C-alpha positions, 0 to 999 in steps of 0.5 A: 653518097646514098644509092637510090632504090634503083641503084640498090636493086641493080647492085643487089641483083649482081650480088645475088646472081654471083652467089646463086645464079640467075635462075635462083634469083627472084625479083622479090629476093632482089627487092628484099636484099636492096631494101627497096619499095616493092612497087618500085620494080615495075617502075624502074624495070618495066622490062622485068627480070631480064632488064634488071639482070642485064643492068646488073651485068653491065654494072659488074662489067663496068666495076671490073673495068674500073678496078683495072686502073685502080689495081694497076696504080697500086703496083710497085714497079708494074709489069704485066705479070704483076697486073695479073697477080693483082687481079687474081689477088682480089679474088684470093683475098675475098675467098680467104676472107669470106669463103667461096660462095660468091663468084663472078656475076658475068660467068653466072649469068652466061652459064644460066642464060646463054641458051635461053636469052640472047639479050642477056648473052649479049649483055655479058659479051659487052660487059666482058668486052668492056673489061677486056679493053682497059686490061689491054690498054694497061698492057700496052702502057706496060710495054706490050705491043698492041698486036698482042695486048688484046689477045693477052687480055683475053687470055688473062680474063679467061684464065682468071675466070676459069681459076675462079670457077675451079677455086669455088669447086674445090674450095681452095685458092690454089687454082688462082695461085697456079694461073698466076705462076704459069702466066707471069713469065708469058705475060712479062715476056711479051713486053717490048723493052723499047716500047715500055712507058710505065 
């Protein structure tokens, strides 16, 4: 289904921010990347760049949250460790296929704006929360007690995002492999065998 100019601009903003950060992403760049009418910026985003980037961050968080269920559904004999491995594999595959230019738009946004824009910092916080919830819910389905699922979801996202940053810095997927190998026994060890449903 074809995207509207507004949807294309939000998606383009997310794609540009993940490569060059918020500061280097201009509104004209977004319009050109989205192949949108120039006058549509003010029409769709009267709040300017902050509104556009906030919506791009929201889109990115929603996308990551939706991916959790899709990734989990494809895992044969799923475990928490395999879930994390599959989440990291998406990035490993992208870096191997496309290079290391693109990172996470949430990290890029908070790195650029945490000290200067409360609204964007809050948007990133909400996006991370929205991503963390399905991770925690999936861990529970895999038998992790609720008392641990939320904290392990934080650990998984923190380790994944840190590994993404290190992979980009070193131009090497090894940090992703390392966090998967180190966290797998911890994550799988959190399963309460009496509670496992999946």
